[in-house]
Structures are given as C-alpha cells and as structure tokens.
C-alpha positions, 0 to 999 in steps of 0.5 A: 567755913568750908563745906562739901558740895556735890559735884555735878558729875564725878570724874571717871578718870579720878574714880579709877585713879584715886587708889594710885593717888592714895598710894602716893599720899601714903608714901609721902606721909610715910616719908614724913613719919620716918623722918619724924622717928629719926630714920632714913626715909629712903631705907624705910621705903626700901623695906616696904617696896623693894625688899619684898620683891628683890629675889625669887624667895622674897616674891614667894613670901609675898605670894604667901602673904597675898593669897589669904588676903585675896581670897578673903577680899574676893568674898567681901567684895560680893558682900559689899556690892550687895550692900551687906557689911560683913566686918567679921571676916577675921572671925570667919577666917579663924573658925575656918582654921579651927574646922580645918585643924580639927580634921587635920588632927584626925590624920594618922599613918593610914591617911591618904592625900585625899584628906587635904580636900576634906581639910579645905572643905571643912575650912569652907564650911566652918567659915560659912557656919560662922557667917551663917550666924550673922545672916540668921540674926539679921534675917530673923531679928534684923540685928545689925550685921556690922556689930554682930559679925565684928562681935563674933570675931572675939568669940572665934578667938576665944574658941581657938584659945580654949581649944589650944589651951585645953583639949587640942593642946599638944601633950608633948609641946612643953606646955605651949598653947598649940596643937600637935604639928599636923602630919605631912600628909595634910600639908597643902601641896606646894607649887615648887620645892624650896618655896612656901607658896602653895596651890592656894595661890592657884585657888585664889587666882581661880577665884578671881576668875569665878568671881568676875564671871559671877558678878558680871556674867550671871543673872545671880550676880546681877541680882546681888548688885541691884539689890545692893544699889537699889533695893526697891528696884530689886524687889520690883524685878522679883529679886529676893533681898533675903536670898541676897543677904544669905548668898553674900554672907555665905560666900564671904564666910566660905572664902574667909574659911578657905583662907583659914584652911590654906593657912593652917594646913600650909605655912603654919602647919598647926593651931596656935593662938597666933592664927588670927593675923589680922588678914580679915580686917586688912582684906577690907582695905584690899577690897576697897583699894581694889575697887571691889573688882576681882582684878583690882583686888589682885594688885591691892592684895600684893600691895597690902602684903608688901606692907606686911612684909615691909613692917616686919623688916622695918621692925627687925632691921630698923628698930621700928615698932610692930605697929608700923604695919597697921600705920601704913594700912590705916594711912592707905585707907584714910587716903583712899577715903579722902580721895574718894570724897573729893572725887564725888564732892568739892570744897566750897567757901559759902557766900558771906563766910 
C-alpha cells in the first residue's frame, strides 16, 4: 500500500507554483468532462476563458463579479492566517446586504448623496455584528467557530427571506418577494458610463494595499500571524489570543458585509431572496488559490469570476446545467489541495509491501 511520507524540505518553487498546476489539472479534467457530456471541449473552454475577456463590456462584467469575491477573500485571509476558521462569510455577506438595504429603503426625495456612505457603513457593521456572534460564542463558551459561522449562514438567509416576504416586501411588486427598488441617490457611483463597474472595484484594490500593509508591515498584523502559527510563542511574546480572535472575525465579517452593501446598492439595486450568490463560499477558494496573500487574491478572484461567467454562458449557450460553475470551483480547490499535499509529502511504497 502507498503511504504519505513527509518530505525533508518542501520545494519553494512548487509551493508558489502549485496554484498554476492546479489550474492546469482543472482545465484537463474540464476537457474530459465536456467530452463525457457530448459537448465540444474547445467551445466549452472558450466559454470559461475567452468569452469573459473578449470585449470591454465583458471585462466590466468580470470586474463586477471579481469585486465582492476579492473583498470577502481579503477578510478571510486575515482570519486564516490567524488560525481562525470563519466558514460563514456568506451569512455575513447577507447580513451586510440586509443592513445596507435597510438604510437604502429610508432614502426619499430629500436624501443627498451622503446616504451612500451610510449604506456602506451599515453593511460593514452588519457583517461585523454577525461575525461578532461567532467571536462571542468562541470566546465565552469555546464553541467551534467553523460550525457556528456555518450555521449562522442559514439563519441569515432566513432573516432575509422573512424581510422580503414580509415587512420589506414591495406592495407594488406584483406579489414578488422583493423590496422596493432603491432610489437612484443610493446607487454606488459607477466608474464609467455604460458599465456596471462601480467604485467598489477601487475600494477592493485599496483593500489589497491596506491588507498587505497590515499583515506584513505592522506589529498588529505580525501578532495575528504569530498567534496563528504558534499560539504558545504568541502568549510568551505577550500577544493576546483573545484579541487576535476578535480582530480576525470582525475584520472578515466587516469585509463580507462591505461586499454585501456594494452588491445590493450596486448591481442588484434591491433586496431579493437571490442576494446569496455563493460569494462567501467561493471566496474561501479565492483566498487559498491566492495563497492567503493580498496580491495573489487579485488574480484568483479574477479566475473565480471567470468560472462564474463561464458557467452562466455554458448554461445558456451549450445547454449545460447550472451546477457546472460549482463543478469547476470544486475541481480547482480539490486540485490545489492535492498539489499542496504532494508539495509537503511524497508517495512511498513501504518495504515488504
């Protein structure tokens, strides 16, 4: 029988290049999948890797998808480097959208553009509050943050459904479960006319710079990472593990809530049951494919948004099921985990086998 044996030293080259190898493996399995389904693999790959970048409009839509993925992944990167496993960014995204939508619904003819700032802040606070529940239960009762954060995703979905089916339902919406369309004054400013790309893209890129400075150029960021890698050493150095827990979850929750606010006050323009788009779960893959580095996450967010758009195009133009997007995302994560395992370990035949 084969067994895994730890390598004396992991290859520095493959530690960095394994995401590229994982992408190649994903493409290879994707080709086989298209062939098994009786579809042209060249056209299938074109849907995923050429159509999303072939025009200025397509690139704009790519950035629309990449923005929330990048914002959420940046927050999760802080969590995972701190050894805090927040799996519930989707719920924090939804609660940020709910809080932002509640402020947007207050707008009337007398509201000024300042309300956009209030909407964004409400989204950040909504996400932080939802992540704060996870931090509180972990801090006071030692509850597992993986289970708590994941279960709170479903609670957030129920809160959203209650509001759009109940008190926030649009009375002139022909009984559809949705809020009123937000006033134009609440719209997140767009970067250019004729495109749905908003200033949220600039916010995301600014977040990349801020996160890089925080993680690699500040004492607080160093404390977060030491606490994740070596808790005993962190305690010896005087770093508070309790503070690291709260900082990690509040930062990741605030980032997810910000992404929710940018979505509902941007491309969506109202609250509907379809606000949960899976961005919070996909951002976990974005964070790991990007090697938990802010710059790496930029490229992985673009790649993941290509999977989203490619899946939609494959569904409409090739008759493939909607789940094809999730299949590619799962293949990428599985391939990355396999590559990372073989970077740190090697397969050996035991003597006498």
